[in-house]
N, C-alpha and C positions, 0 to 999 in steps of 0.2 A: 402472473406476473401481479405484485402489489401495486395499489392506485399510485401510491407514493413512488414508487421508484418509475410508473409508466410515466408521472409528469415532472420527475426533477428534470434540471437543466443539464442539456448532454452537452452543450457546448460551455468553453471555459469562459467566455464573452459575455454569455448570461447570466453571472453569477453577479450579484450586485453586493452582495457583503464581503469584506476585505478584498478589496481593489487591489492592494500594495502586495497581497502576498500574490492575485493573480499574475499580477506582472512580474514578480519573482519568480515564478512558478514557469512561465513562458519565455521569458530569459533564459533561464538555467535549459528548459528542452532545446530550444534553438542553438545552444553552445553545440558542441563536437561529443563532450560526453556527459551527461545526466548522470550524479551519483544515485545510488539508492536511497530513499529515503523515508522517513518513519514518521506519521502523522501522530501528534496526541492532542488532546481538548477534551472538554465536556460532551458530554451524549448532545446530539442535536446542534452541532456550532458547522457543519459541513462538513466537515474534512472527506468522507466518502464519497460524494459528491462534486468535491474538488478533483479529487483523484482520478475517478473516473472520467471526469471529462478532460483531464491533463494528459492522462495515458491514451483516451479515446483521440486526443490528438495527434499525438505522437505516432501509435500503432493502427491507428484506424479502427473499425467496427469488429474485427478481432477480437479484440478485450470483450465482447460483448457474449462471447462462446465460452462461460464459465464451466468449470469442473468441480462439484464439491468432492472432497475427500474427508477422510476423518483419519488424524493423526493419532497415535499412541506414544506419549513418553515413555521412552525405555527406562528408563529410572522412577519415575513414581506412576507408570500407568495412567494416568492421568488423558482424557481423550479431545480430542481438540478438534473444530470445525473448519478446514482452511477450505475456501472457495480459493481456484487458481485459474488464470487463462495459462497461455503459453507466453505471456510479457508481465503479468503482474502477481500477487499472491495477496489473498485481502483474510485479514484476522481478526477478530475483536478479543482482546488481553481481558475483558471482562470478565470471561466464563471461567476463567483459569485461577480467578482468584490470588492468595498471597505466591504460589510458585507461578507467576509470569513471566519473570525473568528469565526462572530455566527452560519452562517451554518454549518459548522463544527461540533461545539458544538451541535448543534438542531441532528446533524446526530447521533453521538456520544450516545446523550440520547437517541434517537430514538431506536439505536442496544441496548444500555445496558438494555433499557426498555422491548424488547422482545429476551433477551436471557437468557439461565437459569442462575442460583443461583454459578454454577460455574465457567460458561462462565464470569458473570460481574466481580466474584474476579478477573481472569486473565487478564481483558480486560484492568482494571485500573492499569498497572503497574506503578510505579517512573518513570519518565522518569531520564535518566544518560548523565551525562555531555560527551560530546564526543571531541575528540583532533583528527577525521577526519573532514578533509574539506569538503563543499558543491559539488557536482559535478560541474563541468566547463566544 
């Protein structure tokens, strides 16, 4: 385990930057159905730390049991490294280059094909417009 990962905040209350985003995420997590979320922003903005703290709040320590898989896009043959637990998926679109949209779509389709019918219906939630700015 990297030193940075070992000493990263594990609870969402420990995060001091972007408290408005933390409050919004906690409010969403307390609701009956949390929509699927995509986070974007520059490197080092705290996206991964915040997401892992939120997912850990919702699902407990089971999110730390991550398996690393290699996904190969059927059309382009591009390989992508995907880290996933039974509750979340983590991937870095930077390694995909200009084909990032197509590869992410392929990963979503692959997950949808291998998920139960109830899981598929919750997976395709309509995206909501957000007034929260991206991480900076």
